[in-house]
N, C-alpha and C positions, 0 to 999 in steps of 0.2 A: 656558402650555404650553412644554415643552422644545423648543428649536429643533432642526430636523432634523439628523441626523448623516449621516456618509458612508454608513453602512449603510442608513439610510432612503433616501438618494438612489439607492443601488445597487438596492434593491428596487423603487423607483418606476420606474427606468429598465430594470429587468429585465436587469441586467448584474452582474458580480462586483464586489466591493469593490476588488479589484486593478485592474480596468478603470477604475473611478472615480478611483482614486489616480493612474493613469497620465494620465488626462485633466486632473486638477487640477494634477498636478506637471509636466505637459508632457514626460514621459519615456516612451519606448517608442512603438511604432506602434499607433494606434487608428484604425479605419476612420472615414471622414467621417460616415457615416450613424449610427454608434454615438455619436460625439461630439455630434451634433445631438440624438440621443435623450436623452443625459445632460443636456444644456443645457435641453431642453424639460421634463424631469422636475424639474430644479432650480427652474425657474420655477413649476411647478405646486405644489410642496410648500413653497416659500418658503425654499429653501436659502440659507444665508449666503454672501456673497462671489460673487454672480452676476456682478458686473462683472468681477472677476478671472477667473472661469471663461470669460466671453465673450472676454476678451482672449487667454487661452491657446488657445482653440479657433480664434480668428481668426488667431493667429500660426501655428498648425499647419496651417491650411487652405491647400492649394496655390492659387496665383494664376495665372490664364491671361489674358494680354493678347492680345486679338483685334482685328485691324483688319478692318473691313468696307468694301468698295468696291462701289458700285453705279453702273455706267456706263450711264446711260440719260437721255434728255432729258425723260422723263415723270415729273414731280414727284409725282403721285399714287401711282404704282407704287413709286417709290423710298422715299417716305414710309411707305407700308404695310410695305415690307420692313424698313427700318431700325427702325421702331417695334416690329416683331415681334421683332427681336433684343433690343431693350431690355426687352421684356416677358418674353422667355424666359430671359435671363441670370440673374436672381435665383433661378430655380427649378432651376438646374443643381447637382446634388449633388456633382459631381466636383471642385468647388473654387469659388473666388471669380473670376468672370469680369468682366474690365474691358474695356469696348468703346471703340473709337475708330472713328467712321464717317465716310465721305466720299462725297458724291454728285457725279458728274461729268455735266454736261449735254452735253458734246460727245463724239463717237465717235472722236476721234483716238487711235491707239495710243500715241503719245508721251505724251499726257496721263495715260492710265491707268498706263503704266509708271512715270512719274515719281511718281504718287501711291502706287503699290505700294512703290516704294523708300523714300519718305518715311515711310509707315506702318510698314514693316518695321523701321525703326530703333527703334521703340518698341513692337513687337508680337512675340509668340511665334509667331503664325500669321496667315494672311490668309484671308478668305472673299471671293471676288471674282465679281461679275457683270460680264462684259466681252465685247466682240466679239473674235473670233479674229483674231490677227495675229502674224507672226513677231517683232515687237518685244515683244509681250506674252509670247509663249512664251519668248523669251530672258530676260526679267525673271523669270519663274517659275523657270527653271533656275538663274539666278544667286542668287536668294533661297534656293532649296533647298540650294545649296552652302553658304550661310551659316547653315543650320539653321532657316530660316523656311519651313515648308511652306505651300502654297496649296490651298484647296478651292474649286472652281468652284460658283457658285450659278446655278440656273435654266438656264443654257446651258453645256454642257460645254466645257472647254478642253483642248488637247493640249500636252504637253511631254515632253521626255526624262525628266524627274524624276517622271513618272507622277502628275500632279495628280489629286486626288480630285474627286468630283462629288456634289452634293445637289440634287435637283429632281425634276421629273416625268419619266416615260418619254415623251420628245417624240414618238417614232414612234407610240405608242399615242394620244397627244393628236391627231395628225393623222388617224388612223383613226377616232377617236371623232367628230371634226368631220365627216368624210365620211359616217359612219353616220347622222348627224343629217339631212343632205341627202337621203340615200337613203330615209329614213322620213318626213321632214316635208314634202318637196316634193310637191305634189298631182300633178305630172306631170314627167317628166324633161325636161331641156333644158340650157341653158348655166349654168356655174358660174364665178364670178369668184374670184380668189385674190389678196389683198394681203399681201405679206410686208413685214417691217420692213427688214432688211438681211441678206443671206446671210453677212455676217461673224459674225452670231450663229449658232452651230452648231445651236441648237435650231430656228431657222427653217427650215434645210435639212431637218432631221428631221421637222418638222411637214409640210412639203410632201411628203416621201418617204412618210410614213405615209398622207397624204391620197390620193396617187396609188395607193398600194398597195391601199387599200380599194376605190376606184372601179374599178380593173382587175378585182378579184376579185369584187365584188358589185354594182356599179352601172355597168356599161359603157354603159348607155343615156344617161348624162350626158356632156356635152362640157365639159372643163375648158379655159377660156381661158388664154392665156399669163399666168403670174403677173407682177405688177408690184410694184415696191418703193416703199414709202412713205418710206424712210429715217427711220422713226420720227417722221414729221412729220404732225400733224393737217391742216395746210394742203394738203400733197401728197396725203394720203389722201382728202380731200374732193374735190380736183380729179380724181383718178383714178376715184373712185366716180361722180362726175357724168359722166365720159367713158364709163364702162361702161354706165350707165343710158341714156345718150343713143345710143350706138352699138349697144346690144343691148337693145332694148325687151322681148325675150323672155327676159331673164335670170331664172333661177329662184332663184339663191342667191348669197350672197357670204360668203366666209370671210376674215376679217381676222385673220391669224395673228400679226401683230406690232403695233408701235406705230401710232397714227393712228386708233384706233377712234372717237375723238370726232368727227373730221372726216368719217369714213365715215357715221356715224349722222346727222350734220347733213345730208349730201347725201340720204340716204334719206328723212328727214323732209320735206325741201323738195320732193322728187320726188312726194310723196304715196303712196309705195309701202310705207310703214310698215305692217306687218301682213300684207302680201301677198308680200313678198320674204323668204325664209328667210335669216337672217343669224346667223353664229356669230362670237363674239369671245372674248377671253381676259381673265381675272381680274376678280373682283367688286370694283368700286370705284364711286365716285359716278357716273362717266360711264356705265359699263355697267349699273348698277342702274337708272338713268333710262331707258336704252334698253330694258331688259326691261319696265319698267312701261308705256312708251308704245307698245310693239309694234315698234319699229324694230330690236330685237335679239331673236332667238329663243332662243339658248342661250349661256351663258357657261361656258367651261372654265377653272377657276381653280386656282391654287396654294393649298394650305392654309398660309398665310403663317407662322403661329406654329410649325407643325410643321417647316417648312423651316428656320426660324431655329434651333430647338432641335437638330435633327439636324445642322445645319451646325456649331454650336458643339461638339457632341460629336465630330463628325468631325475638327475641327481639334485638339481635345485628344488624340484617338487618334493623329493624324498626328504631333503634336509628341512624344508619349511613346513611340511605337513605332519600328520600323525604317523605312528608306526605302521599303520595300514598302507601308507603310500608305497611301501616296498613291494606290494603286490602288483604294481603297475607293469604292464607288458606292452611294449611298443613294437609292433611288427612293421618293418619297412618293406616296400615292394622290391622284389628281386629284379635284376637286370639280366637280359639275355644277349649274348654276342656271338656272331658268326664272322667269318672272314668278309662278309658282305656289308657289315655295318660297324666295323671298328674304325 
C-alpha cells in the first residue's frame, strides 16, 4: 500500500492541505486544538514522520509555568488538592502546563510570602491557598508588578492588584450547613460552631452564611459562641469534648474548618454518634469514615479536580490578559455527601 500523503492526512483531520503544511512546516498560526487533531489523524493513518510532527507541535505549544501553594497543616486536604492539579494539567488544551507545588504546614504569613516569592522566580502565575494577612497581600501586589499574577484557591484573598478567586461560594456553603440542621435536627436547641481560623476569609464567610440562614429560617435554634480550632485536630477534640460536657442538650455541631478528625473522635467517644447532627467539609478518608459510622451527618465538599482545572485556566487568562483579569471569580458547584451516596 502507498504510504499516506499530506492530502490523505488533511482529509483524515478534516482540515485543508494548507493547514497541514503549516503544522508540518511550523509556519503560520494554527490553533492548538487543530494541531492536536492533525497529530491524532497522523497516528491513525500511519503518516510518516510522526516524531518530527510531534516535535513541531510541541515547540509551537505555549508553555505555562504554574506555582501552586497550599498553606494548611492538613496533609490529607493538601494532598487531594495538589494531586488534582497534577491530574488536571495534562488535559488543558490551552498549552503545556508545568507545575511546581509547595505545601506549608504552618500558618505564618512570613512563610507563605517567602514561598510565593521563591516559586514566582520560576513561574508565570501562582495559585495560592493561604490565610489572609497584610504580608501576604503585599507579596501579591509585588509579584503582580513583576508580571506574576495570583489566583486565590478555596479562600479569597484581597490585594490592590485585584487577585482572582477559584472555589466555592462560601456564604452559600454556610447557609447550606444551617439548612441541614434546620431539617435534620429532631427538635430545635443549641448548635456548636468550630471554625479553623478567621484569617481564612472563607471561614468568616461560612459563619456569615450560617448565621444568615438561622436568622431567616431557623430562629428557634441557639448558636453558641464560635470557637477556633486553629486547624488542629487536638484542639478540635478538646473543644468538642467541652461542648458536649457543658451542653448535654447540644443538637448539632458544624465543623467549618480544620480539625474534623478530632471532633469526630470526641463524638464517637461520647457515644453520641448518630444522635448528634454534625456537618463537616470535604470528602476524604477521615470524613468518609465519619459518614459511615454515623458520627458525621453531611459533608460539604469541593469538587477538587474541577477546582484545579478552573484555577489553571484562570491563571492562564490572568497571565495573558490585562491587569483587570485578576478580578475574575470562578465559583464551582459544591458537592454534598451523606452515608447513602459515598
